[in-house]
C-alpha positions in Angstrom: 18.8 -1.5 32.5 20.1 0.6 29.6 23.5 -1.0 30.0 22.0 -4.5 29.9 20.2 -3.6 26.7 23.3 -2.2 25.1 25.3 -5.3 26.0 22.5 -7.5 24.6 22.6 -5.5 21.4 26.4 -5.5 21.2 26.3 -9.3 21.5 24.0 -9.6 18.6 26.0 -7.5 16.2 29.4 -5.9 16.7 29.8 -3.7 13.6 30.6 -0.1 14.1 27.9 2.5 14.0 29.5 4.1 11.0 29.3 0.9 9.0 25.7 0.5 10.1 24.9 3.9 8.7 26.6 3.3 5.4 24.7 0.0 5.0 21.4 1.6 6.0 21.8 4.4 3.4 22.5 1.8 0.7 19.3 0.0 1.6 17.4 3.3 1.7 18.5 3.9 -1.9 17.0 0.6 -2.9 13.8 1.4 -0.9 13.4 4.6 -3.0 14.3 2.9 -6.2 11.5 0.5 -5.5 9.2 3.4 -4.7 9.9 5.4 -7.9 9.5 2.3 -10.0 6.1 1.5 -8.4 5.0 5.1 -9.2 6.2 5.2 -12.8 6.1 1.7 -14.0 2.5 2.2 -15.1 3.5 5.3 -17.0 6.3 3.4 -18.8 3.9 0.6 -19.7 0.8 2.5 -20.8 2.5 5.5 -22.6 5.7 3.9 -24.0 5.5 0.1 -24.1 1.9 -1.0 -23.6 2.5 -4.5 -25.0 5.4 -5.4 -22.7 3.7 -7.0 -19.6 7.1 -8.1 -18.2 7.7 -4.4 -17.3 5.4 -4.9 -14.4 8.4 -6.6 -12.7 10.7 -3.5 -12.9 10.4 -2.8 -9.2 11.4 -6.4 -8.5 15.0 -5.5 -9.5 15.8 -3.2 -6.5 13.8 -5.4 -4.2 15.9 -8.5 -5.2 19.0 -6.4 -4.8 17.9 -5.3 -1.3 17.3 -9.0 -0.4 20.8 -10.0 -1.5 22.4 -7.1 0.2 20.6 -7.8 3.4 21.7 -11.5 3.3 25.3 -10.4 2.7 25.4 -7.8 5.5 23.0 -9.5 7.9 20.9 -6.3 8.1 17.4 -7.8 8.4 14.9 -8.3 11.1 15.2 -11.5 13.0 12.3 -11.0 15.3 9.4 -13.4 15.8 7.6 -11.7 12.9 10.3 -13.2 10.6 9.3 -16.7 11.8 5.7 -16.0 10.7 6.8 -14.9 7.3 9.0 -18.0 7.0 6.2 -20.3 8.1 3.7 -18.8 5.7 6.1 -19.1 2.8 6.8 -22.8 3.7 3.0 -23.6 3.8 2.4 -22.0 0.5 5.3 -23.7 -1.2 4.4 -27.2 0.2 0.7 -26.8 -0.7 1.6 -25.5 -4.2 3.8 -28.6 -4.9 1.0 -30.9 -3.6 -1.3 -29.2 -6.1 1.1 -29.9 -8.9 0.9 -33.6 -8.0 -2.8 -33.8 -7.2 -4.5 -31.6 -9.7 -1.7 -31.2 -12.3 -1.2 -27.5 -11.6 1.1 -26.1 -14.3 4.5 -25.2 -13.0 4.3 -21.9 -14.7 1.1 -21.0 -12.9 2.6 -22.1 -9.6 5.7 -20.1 -10.1 3.7 -17.0 -10.9 1.5 -17.6 -7.9 4.4 -18.1 -5.5 5.9 -14.8 -6.8 2.7 -13.0 -6.1 2.2 -14.5 -2.6 5.8 -14.7 -1.4 8.3 -12.5 -3.2 7.3 -9.2 -1.6 6.8 -10.4 2.0 10.5 -10.2 3.0 10.3 -6.4 2.4 8.9 -6.3 5.9 12.1 -7.8 7.3 14.5 -5.4 5.5 13.0 -2.0 4.6 11.8 -1.1 8.1 15.5 -0.9 9.0 15.9 2.0 6.6 13.1 4.0 8.1 14.9 6.0 10.8 13.9 9.6 11.3 15.7 10.8 8.2 14.4 8.0 6.1 10.8 8.7 7.2 11.2 12.4 6.4 12.5 11.7 2.9 9.5 9.3 2.3 7.1 12.0 3.4 8.7 14.8 1.5 9.0 12.9 -1.8 5.3 11.8 -1.6 4.1 15.3 -0.9 6.4 16.8 -3.7 5.3 14.2 -6.2 1.7 14.9 -5.4 1.9 18.4 -6.9 2.6 17.4 -10.5 0.4 14.3 -10.0 -2.5 16.7 -9.2 -2.0 18.6 -12.4 -2.0 15.3 -14.3 -5.2 14.3 -12.6 -6.9 17.6 -13.5 -5.8 17.1 -17.1 -7.1 13.6 -17.2 -10.4 14.6 -15.7 -10.9 17.2 -18.5 -9.9 14.8 -21.3 -11.9 12.2 -23.1 -11.5 8.5 -22.4 -9.8 8.0 -25.7 -7.2 10.8 -25.1 -3.6 9.7 -24.9 -3.2 11.1 -21.4 -6.0 8.7 -20.2 -4.8 5.6 -22.0 -4.0 2.4 -20.1 -2.3 -0.7 -21.4 -5.6 -1.5 -23.1 -5.0 1.8 -25.1 -8.2 3.4 -23.7 -9.1 5.0 -20.4 -10.7 3.3 -17.4 -14.5 3.6 -18.0 -17.4 3.2 -15.6 -18.6 6.8 -15.9 -21.4 8.3 -18.0 -20.2 10.0 -21.1 -16.9 9.9 -22.8 -14.9 10.1 -19.5 -12.2 8.0 -17.8 -11.5 7.6 -14.1 -8.2 9.1 -13.1 -5.2 6.8 -12.9 -2.3 9.4 -12.7 0.9 7.7 -13.7 -0.5 4.3 -12.7 -2.1 1.8 -15.1 -5.1 1.1 -13.0 -7.5 3.1 -10.8 -7.0 1.1 -7.6 -3.2 1.5 -7.8 -3.5 5.2 -8.0 -6.3 5.4 -5.3 -4.0 3.6 -2.8 -1.1 5.9 -3.6 -3.3 9.0 -3.2 -4.7 7.7 0.1 -1.1 7.2 1.4 -0.3 10.8 0.4 -3.3 12.2 2.2 -2.5 10.1 5.3 1.0 11.6 5.4 -0.4 15.1 4.9 -2.8 14.7 7.8 -0.1 13.2 9.9 2.1 16.2 9.3 -0.7 18.6 10.2 -1.3 16.9 13.5 2.3 17.3 14.8 4.0 20.5 15.9 5.7 22.4 13.1 9.2 21.7 14.4 8.7 18.0 14.0 7.4 18.1 10.5 9.3 16.7 7.5 8.3 19.6 5.2 7.4 23.3 5.3 3.9 24.7 5.6 3.7 25.8 1.9 4.4 22.3 0.6 2.1 20.8 3.2 -0.7 23.1 2.3 -0.3 22.7 -1.4 -0.1 18.9 -1.3 -3.1 18.6 1.1 -5.2 20.7 -1.2 -3.9 18.7 -4.2 -4.8 15.4 -2.6 -8.3 16.6 -1.8 -8.8 18.0 -5.2 -7.5 14.8 -6.9 -9.9 12.8 -4.8 -12.8 15.0 -6.0 -11.9 14.8 -9.7 -10.7 11.2 -9.9 -14.1 9.8 -10.5 -13.2 6.8 -8.4 -15.3 5.6 -5.5 -12.3 3.8 -3.9 -10.4 7.2 -3.7 -13.4 8.8 -2.0 -13.8 5.8 0.4 -10.1 5.7 1.4 -10.0 9.5 1.8 -13.0 9.2 4.2 -11.2 6.5 6.2 -8.1 8.8 6.5 -10.2 11.7 7.7 -12.0 9.6 10.3 -8.7 8.2 11.5 -7.3 11.8 11.7 -10.2 12.8 13.9 -9.5 9.8 16.2 -5.8 10.7 16.3 -6.6 14.3 17.1 -8.7 13.3 20.1 -6.1 10.8 21.3 -3.4 13.5 21.3 -5.6 15.4 23.8 -4.5 18.8 22.7 -6.7 21.4 21.2 -4.4 22.3 18.3 -4.7 19.0 16.3 -8.5 19.0 16.8 -8.8 22.6 15.5 -6.6 21.7 12.5 -8.7 18.6 11.7 -11.9 20.6 11.9 -10.4 23.4 9.8 -9.4 21.0 7.1 -12.9 19.6 7.0 -14.3 23.1 6.6 -12.1 23.5 3.5 -13.8 20.6 1.8 -16.7 22.7 0.4 -14.1 25.1 -1.1 -12.2 22.2 -2.7 -15.5 20.9 -4.2 -16.3 24.4 -5.5 -12.9 24.5 -7.2 -13.5 21.0 -8.6 -16.8 22.1 -10.1 -15.0 24.9 -12.0 -12.1 22.6 -13.1 -14.1 19.6 -14.2 -17.9 19.9 -13.9 -18.6 17.1 -16.3 -16.5 14.7 -14.3 -18.2 15.6 -11.0 -21.7 15.2 -12.6 -20.7 11.8 -14.0 -19.2 10.7 -10.7 -22.3 11.8 -8.8 -24.5 9.9 -11.2 -22.3 6.8 -10.7 -22.5 7.0 -6.9 -26.2 7.9 -6.6 -27.7 5.7 -9.3 -30.0 3.2 -7.5 -28.5 0.1 -9.1 -25.0 1.3 -8.3 -26.0 2.0 -4.7 -27.5 -1.4 -4.2 -24.5 -3.0 -5.9 -22.1 -1.1 -3.7 -23.9 -2.2 -0.5 -23.9 -5.8 -1.6 -20.2 -5.6 -2.4 -19.3 -4.0 0.9 -21.2 -6.6 2.8 -19.5 -9.4 0.9 -16.1 -7.7 1.5 -16.8 -7.8 5.3 -17.7 -11.5 5.3 -15.6 -12.8 2.4 -12.9 -14.3 4.5 -15.3 -16.9 5.8 -14.8 -20.2 3.8 -17.7 -20.7 1.3 -17.2 -24.4 0.6 -15.1 -27.3 1.6 -12.2 -28.1 -0.7 -9.0 -29.3 0.9 -6.9 -29.0 -2.3 -8.1 -25.8 -4.0 -8.2 -24.7 -7.6 -4.4 -24.0 -7.7 -2.0 -21.5 -6.3 -1.6 -18.7 -8.9 -4.9 -19.3 -10.8 -6.2 -16.1 -9.3 -3.3 -13.9 -10.5 -3.5 -11.8 -13.6 0.0 -12.7 -14.8 -0.9 -16.4 -14.9 -3.4 -15.7 -17.7 -1.3 -13.3 -19.7 -1.8 -13.7 -23.4 -5.2 -15.5 -23.1 -8.4 -14.2 -24.5 -10.2 -12.2 -21.8 -7.2 -12.7 -19.5 -8.3 -9.8 -17.2 -11.6 -11.6 -16.4 -10.0 -15.0 -16.0 -9.2 -14.4 -12.3 -12.8 -13.5 -11.6 -13.8 -17.1 -12.5 -12.8 -17.9 -9.0 -14.0 -14.8 -7.1 -13.8 -11.0 -7.5 -12.7 -10.4 -3.9 -9.2 -11.2 -2.9 -9.7 -13.2 0.3 -12.3 -15.5 -1.1 -10.3 -15.9 -4.3 -7.1 -16.9 -2.3 -9.2 -19.4 -0.3 -10.4 -20.9 -3.6 -6.9 -21.1 -4.8 -5.4 -22.7 -1.7 -8.3 -24.8 -0.5 -10.0 -24.7 2.9 -7.1 -25.4 5.2 -4.1 -23.6 3.6 -6.5 -20.9 2.5 -7.8 -20.4 6.0 -4.2 -20.3 7.3 -3.2 -17.6 4.8 -6.3 -15.5 5.6 -5.5 -15.9 9.4 -1.9 -14.8 8.9 -3.0 -11.9 6.7 -5.6 -10.7 9.1 -3.3 -11.2 12.1 -0.8 -8.9 10.4 -3.4 -6.3 9.7 -4.7 -6.3 13.3 -1.1 -6.3 14.6 -0.1 -3.3 12.5 -3.3 -1.4 13.5 -2.6 -2.0 17.2 1.0 -0.9 16.6 -0.1 2.3 14.9 -2.3 3.1 17.9 0.5 2.3 20.3 2.9 4.6 18.5 0.3 7.4 18.5 -0.2 7.1 22.2 3.4 6.6 23.3 5.3 8.6 20.7 2.5 11.0 19.7 3.2 10.2 16.0 -0.1 10.2 14.1 1.4 9.1 10.8 1.6 5.6 12.1 -2.0 5.3 13.0 -3.2 6.8 9.7 -1.0 4.5 7.6 -1.9 1.4 9.7 -5.6 2.1 9.2 -5.1 2.2 5.5 -2.9 -1.0 5.6 -5.6 -2.7 7.7 -8.3 -1.8 5.1 -6.2 -3.0 2.2 -5.2 -6.3 3.8 -8.9 -6.9 4.6 -10.4 -6.1 1.2 -7.8 -5.1 -1.4 -6.2 -7.2 -4.1 -2.9 -8.3 -2.6 -2.3 -11.3 -4.9 -4.0 -10.6 -8.2 -1.8 -7.5 -8.9 0.8 -8.0 -6.2 3.6 -6.1 -8.0 1.6 -2.8 -7.7 -0.6 -3.3 -4.6 1.5 -5.5 -2.3 4.6 -3.3 -2.9 2.8 -0.1 -2.0 1.2 -1.6 1.1 4.5 -3.1 2.3 6.4 0.1 1.8 3.9 1.9 4.0 4.0 -0.9 6.5 7.8 -0.6 6.6 7.3 3.1 7.5 5.1 2.1 10.5 7.6 -0.6 11.7 10.4 1.9 11.3 8.7 4.3 13.8 8.8 1.4 16.3 12.4 0.5 15.6 13.6 4.2 15.6 11.3 6.1 17.9 13.5 9.2 18.4 13.0 12.0 15.9 16.8 12.7 16.0 17.7 9.0 15.7 20.5 8.4 13.1 21.4 4.9 14.3 20.5 2.0 12.1 19.2 0.0 15.1 17.8 2.0 18.0 19.0 0.6 21.4 15.6 0.9 22.9 14.2 -2.0 20.9 17.1 -4.3 19.9 15.2 -7.4 21.0 12.4 -6.5 18.5 14.9 -6.5 15.6 17.4 -9.2 16.4 15.3 -11.4 18.8 
């Protein structure tokens, strides 16, 4: 059987393993170039060039280079998943062109919309092939290392006023929503949801590391302990409900993973980390008591509680079409970039809907919108099932923890309104999960593991 699989693989691609490895390393550099630009583009914009909105496309440069390199080398996934990506892109392009004809959708808006919907999707066909064991370890280590100075930055932001330079966004003031002269933490990002997603990914990687034996970890115990404490502390002082909610999701998923692993050690570690939470909160009260009081007021205020309940219920049912409209308002009308330079441009996208799935349905109309939602939810469910499969069969909890976050984000998060920051982070994490499937062995250095060649070059 193994010989048949090897011959099948060899028939699909005859390049030497050494050449594969060189090409994979080049793509991995582009993967991390994308990662670093995602993390620091917000800092460049808000602290150096707040008026240059075009800088939001910085991470597009290495992504485009990765696409071109993959086309030249042929190093991209040709599985059935690629057909789904191609079909979705075709439907969006055709429907957008119809809207240009039927409702006079501006070409500029259509172009921006197609960029938001389509440009980042091929990342799932290329970057997973960089995520062998070594690539995954580098991704884990860099996230955990970066979290240490990021925690210090969050602490400083939580102790500073909303008008302080350290808290500024591209609007030149901090993110409000809290009582008093305080701003919600954004780290190096320009918006709270971007940072909340990054922080949740870091916490998921930390918990995944705790749940596996020490010899399989990507980092040492000192870094893991410090980064875990930092992630929990940052969640406490961020002042952002999204950070708290995503952290709770990660912890619950960690408990599930510990039970599925069926060994006492992961369960004890998970319980032990939960017992540390009161200590983290005590430290947070000493570091930034004003922020914690303001955050508590925001989360316990009766009007905020009722508003949050209504918002959650709407999030859970928002994918259901609200009205019949076969044409839609126009692909791209719900993206922030399409309204750049307009008065109240930030609120313009909310004229359709605040939530992403209903807004995309409004943009695309009943039929194309429903197809987009179906493809997006199908991908979310598929990655969630894959994460569980990899946990059970490879005893690799990182996959489940990340896939749970990805599922949540694909269900309720803004994938299209701010795609350069949200879609990129989500798809980088999804590439990690798919990489575990393509390269299951911890000592794998091959670009394409022979166990699953049909899943890559089907």
